RODO-2510 file (C-alpha; in nm, 4 decimals, decimal comma):
residues 313
     n   res          X          Y          Z
     1     m     0,2257     2,6012     0,0652
     2     d     0,1964     2,3043     0,3003
     3     p    -0,1564     2,1696     0,3534
     4     v    -0,3171     2,2383     0,6901
     5     k    -0,2766     1,9329     0,9108
     6     p    -0,5776     1,8118     1,1096
     7     k    -0,5607     1,8865     1,4805
     8     v    -0,6088     1,5886     1,7115
     9     y    -0,6595     1,5840     2,0876
    10     i    -0,6467     1,2748     2,3117
    11     d    -0,8611     1,3243     2,6212
    12     g    -0,7215     1,0735     2,8696
    13     k    -0,3785     1,0408     2,7093
    14     d    -0,2192     0,8988     3,0225
    15     g    -0,4326     0,5847     3,0295
    16     t    -0,3299     0,2604     2,8607
    17     t    -0,5353     0,3182     2,5441
    18     g    -0,4499     0,6893     2,5280
    19     l    -0,0773     0,6234     2,5527
    20     q    -0,0963     0,3647     2,2757
    21     i    -0,2815     0,6086     2,0491
    22     y    -0,0281     0,8784     2,1312
    23     d     0,2593     0,6445     2,0446
    24     r     0,1049     0,5727     1,7043
    25     l     0,0384     0,9398     1,6258
    26     s     0,3450     1,1100     1,7717
    27     a     0,5671     0,9723     1,4946
    28     r     0,3373     1,0946     1,2189
    29     e     0,3815     1,4208     1,0306
    30     d     0,0297     1,4434     0,8860
    31     v    -0,1498     1,5418     1,2090
    32     t    -0,0952     1,8050     1,4755
    33     l    -0,1338     1,6716     1,8295
    34     l    -0,2874     1,9151     2,0769
    35     l    -0,1426     1,8594     2,4236
    36     i    -0,2816     1,9767     2,7541
    37     d    -0,0649     2,1022     3,0380
    38     e    -0,0159     1,8200     3,2868
    39     e    -0,1624     2,0181     3,5753
    40     k    -0,4770     2,0935     3,3718
    41     r    -0,5553     1,7454     3,2387
    42     k    -0,8596     1,7252     3,4715
    43     d    -0,9578     2,0895     3,4207
    44     s    -1,2893     2,0877     3,2317
    45     a    -1,2441     2,4355     3,0853
    46     a    -0,8958     2,3553     2,9530
    47     r    -1,0108     2,0247     2,8082
    48     k    -1,3157     2,1869     2,6482
    49     a    -1,1005     2,4520     2,4800
    50     l    -0,8789     2,1866     2,3236
    51     m    -1,1711     1,9691     2,2179
    52     d    -1,3423     2,2635     2,0501
    53     a    -1,0148     2,3513     1,8757
    54     a    -0,9591     1,9980     1,7476
    55     d    -1,0738     1,8456     1,4217
    56     l    -1,0903     1,5077     1,5951
    57     v    -1,0919     1,4020     1,9602
    58     f    -1,0164     1,0613     2,1075
    59     l    -1,1929     0,9915     2,4367
    60     c    -0,9897     0,7451     2,6450
    61     l    -1,1911     0,7773     2,9627
    62     p    -1,4189     0,5763     3,1930
    63     d    -1,7766     0,5549     3,0683
    64     a    -1,9272     0,8302     3,2840
    65     a    -1,6394     1,0672     3,2100
    66     a    -1,6752     0,9998     2,8361
    67     v    -2,0423     1,0984     2,8472
    68     e    -1,9487     1,4181     3,0318
    69     a    -1,6731     1,4929     2,7799
    70     v    -1,9101     1,4646     2,4841
    71     a    -2,1390     1,7157     2,6526
    72     l    -1,8503     1,9624     2,6820
    73     v    -1,7959     1,9853     2,3061
    74     e    -1,9705     2,2827     2,1445
    75     n    -1,7873     2,3068     1,8120
    76     p    -2,0127     2,1264     1,5583
    77     a    -1,7081     2,0498     1,3433
    78     t    -1,5300     1,8503     1,6145
    79     r    -1,5454     1,4775     1,5447
    80     i    -1,5156     1,2223     1,8244
    81     i    -1,3923     0,8653     1,8614
    82     d    -1,4951     0,7240     2,1982
    83     a    -1,2848     0,4307     2,3216
    84     s    -1,5110     0,3692     2,6226
    85     t    -1,8161     0,1429     2,6421
    86     a    -2,0518     0,4394     2,6806
    87     h    -2,1727     0,4889     2,3224
    88     r    -2,1243     0,1525     2,1489
    89     t    -2,4962     0,0845     2,1233
    90     a    -2,6103     0,4478     2,1384
    91     s    -2,8251     0,6137     1,8739
    92     g    -2,6319     0,8589     1,6566
    93     w    -2,3008     0,6783     1,6963
    94     v    -2,1374     0,4640     1,4295
    95     y    -1,9763     0,1409     1,5482
    96     g    -1,6142     0,1557     1,4403
    97     f    -1,5449    -0,1891     1,2915
    98     a    -1,4687    -0,1052     0,9286
    99     e    -1,4329    -0,4615     0,8049
   100     l    -1,7923    -0,5463     0,8991
   101     g    -1,9273    -0,3054     0,6383
   102     q    -1,9214     0,0265     0,8256
   103     r    -1,6245     0,1762     0,6391
   104     g    -1,8279     0,4352     0,4506
   105     e    -2,0322     0,5296     0,7577
   106     i    -1,7166     0,5717     0,9662
   107     a    -1,5592     0,7979     0,7045
   108     l    -1,8560     1,0363     0,7191
   109     a    -1,9376     1,0082     1,0889
   110     k    -1,9190     1,2814     1,3499
   111     r    -1,9334     1,0295     1,6339
   112     v    -1,7659     0,6871     1,6265
   113     a    -1,7693     0,4293     1,9062
   114     n    -1,4525     0,2209     1,9105
   115     p    -1,5243    -0,1516     1,9667
   116     g    -1,4360    -0,3361     2,2857
   117     c    -1,1468    -0,5813     2,2717
   118     h    -1,3399    -0,9011     2,3501
   119     a    -1,6235    -0,7768     2,1281
   120     t    -1,3804    -0,7315     1,8395
   121     g    -1,2736    -1,0947     1,8558
   122     f    -1,6290    -1,2214     1,8865
   123     l    -1,7739    -1,0008     1,6148
   124     s    -1,4970    -1,0751     1,3663
   125     a    -1,6255    -1,4335     1,3565
   126     a    -1,9945    -1,4112     1,4484
   127     a    -2,1101    -1,1013     1,2588
   128     p    -2,0063    -1,2212     0,9096
   129     l    -2,1625    -1,5630     0,9665
   130     v    -2,4938    -1,4008     1,0641
   131     k    -2,4773    -1,1687     0,7614
   132     l    -2,4062    -1,4642     0,5330
   133     g    -2,7026    -1,6565     0,6728
   134     i    -2,4849    -1,9369     0,8106
   135     l    -2,5240    -1,8591     1,1804
   136     p    -2,8905    -1,8349     1,2858
   137     k    -2,9729    -1,5234     1,4847
   138     d    -3,1114    -1,7342     1,7680
   139     y    -2,8128    -1,9729     1,7868
   140     p    -2,7173    -2,0434     2,1538
   141     l    -2,3623    -1,9155     2,1231
   142     t    -2,0817    -1,9892     2,3667
   143     v    -1,7571    -1,7921     2,3518
   144     y    -1,4477    -1,7647     2,5674
   145     s    -1,1735    -1,5052     2,5358
   146     l    -0,8191    -1,5081     2,6699
   147     t    -0,6462    -1,1723     2,7228
   148     g    -0,3153    -1,0377     2,8450
   149     y    -0,3247    -0,8384     3,1675
   150     s    -0,2767    -0,5007     2,9962
   151     g    -0,6468    -0,5203     2,9123
   152     g    -0,7208    -0,4458     3,2768
   153     g    -0,5553    -0,1032     3,2626
   154     k    -0,2956     0,0581     3,4875
   155     k    -0,4173    -0,0946     3,8133
   156     m    -0,4057    -0,4517     3,6850
   157     i    -0,0728    -0,3941     3,5084
   158     a     0,0762    -0,2729     3,8365
   159     e    -0,0682    -0,5744     4,0167
   160     y     0,0857    -0,8221     3,7743
   161     e     0,4215    -0,6447     3,7586
   162     s     0,4655    -0,5788     4,1320
   163     d     0,7274    -0,7467     4,3482
   164     g     0,5976    -1,0174     4,5792
   165     r     0,2729    -1,0533     4,3901
   166     s     0,0191    -1,3247     4,4701
   167     e     0,0814    -1,6728     4,3309
   168     a    -0,2750    -1,6649     4,2006
   169     l    -0,1488    -1,4358     3,9222
   170     d     0,0747    -1,7110     3,7866
   171     a    -0,2227    -1,8957     3,6373
   172     p    -0,5146    -1,8012     3,4102
   173     r    -0,8018    -1,6358     3,5974
   174     i    -1,1650    -1,6548     3,4903
   175     y    -1,3648    -1,3369     3,5527
   176     g    -1,7002    -1,1828     3,4603
   177     l    -1,8578    -1,4584     3,6658
   178     n    -2,2070    -1,3040     3,6625
   179     l    -2,2111    -1,3529     3,2815
   180     r    -2,2971    -0,9850     3,2335
   181     h    -1,9713    -0,8538     3,0917
   182     k    -1,9940    -0,4942     2,9703
   183     h    -1,9121    -0,5931     2,6095
   184     l    -2,2209    -0,8152     2,5759
   185     p    -2,4651    -0,5446     2,4553
   186     e    -2,2449    -0,4526     2,1583
   187     m    -2,1676    -0,8190     2,0881
   188     q    -2,5368    -0,8967     2,0561
   189     k    -2,6434    -0,5819     1,8714
   190     i    -2,3646    -0,5602     1,6142
   191     a    -2,3775    -0,9332     1,5374
   192     g    -2,7550    -0,9084     1,4961
   193     l    -2,8293    -1,1841     1,7471
   194     s    -3,1594    -1,2514     1,9187
   195     y    -2,9802    -1,3299     2,2464
   196     p    -2,6394    -1,2475     2,3930
   197     p    -2,3808    -1,5271     2,3911
   198     v    -2,2688    -1,7040     2,7047
   199     f    -1,9351    -1,5271     2,7416
   200     n    -1,6365    -1,6329     2,9528
   201     p    -1,3362    -1,3939     2,9678
   202     v    -0,9995    -1,5145     3,1040
   203     v    -0,6946    -1,3037     3,1998
   204     d    -0,3478    -1,4579     3,2051
   205     d     0,0113    -1,3776     3,2980
   206     y     0,1326    -1,2141     2,9769
   207     y     0,1242    -0,8472     2,8835
   208     k    -0,0814    -0,8272     2,5642
   209     g    -0,2502    -1,0419     2,3059
   210     m    -0,5975    -1,1915     2,2793
   211     a    -0,7570    -1,5135     2,1590
   212     t    -1,1369    -1,5158     2,1344
   213     t    -1,2986    -1,8497     2,0483
   214     l    -1,6475    -1,9521     1,9310
   215     l    -1,7547    -2,3167     1,9534
   216     l    -2,0228    -2,4298     1,7084
   217     h    -2,2317    -2,7408     1,6414
   218     n    -2,2516    -2,7576     1,2620
   219     r    -2,5916    -2,9341     1,2637
   220     l    -2,7403    -2,6170     1,4162
   221     l    -2,5965    -2,3942     1,1422
   222     s    -2,7922    -2,3196     0,8259
   223     g    -2,7119    -2,5870     0,5697
   224     a    -2,5037    -2,7876     0,8185
   225     p    -2,1687    -2,6697     0,6729
   226     t    -1,8381    -2,8342     0,7577
   227     a    -1,5645    -2,6454     0,9401
   228     q    -1,3878    -2,6060     0,6062
   229     d    -1,7027    -2,4552     0,4540
   230     v    -1,7158    -2,2024     0,7392
   231     c    -1,3506    -2,1174     0,6846
   232     e    -1,4045    -2,0614     0,3127
   233     a    -1,7056    -1,8382     0,3803
   234     l    -1,5050    -1,6189     0,6193
   235     t    -1,2131    -1,6092     0,3765
   236     a    -1,4401    -1,4784     0,1020
   237     f    -1,6021    -1,2256     0,3382
   238     y    -1,2649    -1,0737     0,4347
   239     a    -1,1030    -1,0931     0,0905
   240     g    -0,8943    -0,7824     0,0223
   241     q    -0,8891    -0,6598     0,3818
   242     a    -0,5518    -0,5315     0,5033
   243     l    -0,6057    -0,5766     0,8767
   244     v    -0,8206    -0,8910     0,9025
   245     k    -0,7080    -1,2221     0,7535
   246     v    -0,8235    -1,5850     0,7671
   247     t    -0,5759    -1,8728     0,8004
   248     p    -0,6205    -2,1301     0,5206
   249     f    -0,8074    -2,4321     0,6522
   250     g    -0,5707    -2,6920     0,7954
   251     a    -0,2685    -2,4604     0,7789
   252     q    -0,2726    -2,3446     1,1417
   253     e    -0,0066    -2,4215     1,3998
   254     s    -0,0639    -2,7218     1,6254
   255     l    -0,0991    -2,4814     1,9209
   256     l    -0,2593    -2,1353     1,9044
   257     s    -0,0771    -1,8776     2,1170
   258     a    -0,2869    -1,5856     2,2395
   259     n     0,0066    -1,3423     2,2125
   260     r     0,0878    -1,4327     1,8491
   261     f    -0,0025    -1,0831     1,7225
   262     a     0,1196    -0,8754     2,0168
   263     g     0,2556    -0,5477     1,8839
   264     k     0,0499    -0,5680     1,5638
   265     d    -0,2698    -0,3903     1,4604
   266     t    -0,3963    -0,6870     1,2601
   267     l    -0,6385    -0,9696     1,3435
   268     e    -0,6266    -1,3274     1,2177
   269     l    -0,9091    -1,5807     1,2252
   270     t    -0,8310    -1,9512     1,2482
   271     v    -1,1046    -2,2063     1,1788
   272     c    -1,0580    -2,5631     1,3009
   273     g    -1,2841    -2,8649     1,3290
   274     n    -1,4578    -3,1239     1,1180
   275     e    -1,7947    -3,2149     0,9647
   276     a    -1,9754    -3,2024     1,2987
   277     q    -1,8106    -2,9222     1,4975
   278     t    -1,6326    -2,5920     1,4288
   279     m    -1,4019    -2,3773     1,6396
   280     i    -1,3213    -2,0219     1,5293
   281     t    -1,0447    -1,8314     1,7085
   282     a    -0,9655    -1,4632     1,6533
   283     r    -0,6135    -1,3649     1,7578
   284     f    -0,5006    -1,0047     1,7841
   285     d    -0,3432    -0,7534     2,0203
   286     n    -0,5948    -0,6331     2,2782
   287     l    -0,4162    -0,2948     2,2673
   288     g    -0,3950    -0,2993     1,8844
   289     k    -0,6949    -0,4052     1,6786
   290     g    -0,8679    -0,4484     2,0147
   291     a    -0,8294    -0,0815     2,1157
   292     s    -0,5766     0,1812     2,0021
   293     g    -0,4949     0,0368     1,6621
   294     a    -0,8645     0,0260     1,5743
   295     a    -0,9063     0,3838     1,7003
   296     v    -0,6268     0,5093     1,4742
   297     q    -0,7713     0,3084     1,1831
   298     n    -1,1038     0,4857     1,2404
   299     m    -0,9291     0,8232     1,2607
   300     n    -0,7572     0,7534     0,9290
   301     l    -1,0920     0,6846     0,7643
   302     m    -1,2544     0,9930     0,9157
   303     l    -0,9724     1,2272     0,8168
   304     g    -0,9152     1,0850     0,4707
   305     f    -0,5776     0,9219     0,5318
   306     p    -0,4793     0,5770     0,4017
   307     e    -0,6593     0,3340     0,6298
   308     t    -0,3441     0,1631     0,7576
   309     a    -0,1342     0,4796     0,8048
   310     g     0,0670     0,4622     1,1274
   311     l    -0,0367     0,1029     1,1976
   312     s     0,1785    -0,2074     1,2399
   313     l     0,0831    -0,4781     0,9889
***
């Protein structure tokens, strides 16, 4: 007798993140995807019925809609992964970044908040260094993050891919100019920082891929390590991880391309610098490890599948 396959529902399947999750799951034979009739995808009663019937639900919705969706669920057995910003610092939710030490909590959790894309890049570098005692909690961090335009969702994708588009789209564009980007609360909390970093996001004319960079003065780090010391510490922290790797010090390319890992669900950290200064860059796909790939990784942990099942390594 075949084992019963877990039932999975994607609320918001037609959005960028939802479609990417669907693409990863539709080829798998170990889950049953519950699909809503197209004309009922905004019908609360129809959505509620599917969520209560599912073993696991992905929420790929705007923040307010995600909060409303959680309130719809009455089945205590239904587990939820929220891809929105709504619950990333909320009590009762586990932050879904397995490689930072939450793997066991994610596996047992009823409610998991999927990390933001920029936050993923930042935390992959900053959180381990805080845990290791190298990066002081009150360090005045500065970080910038370059992303492909798919990170802006359907509206931005259409803008970049339209005929006769503005010439302004041909060049990188700095945004989040009030320095209050919505990923900052999770960046500060999950890294364990006393203050949020000064964060500068940049969108550019390519579809997907992300490069998030921290700039550090080594004299302000505990023990004044060299850039190579920082690299070796991160390498040891991520030893044995399938989806997060660290480039050997000095082995990086002469130029770091932000779209290097487009189409992959992995993340790679590159540490550059010298005795006085260190630069750490996390490169990954903003739709992969930065969104849908991480969501499927979390689902795998919650449902007892191999962690990398259905992912592109």
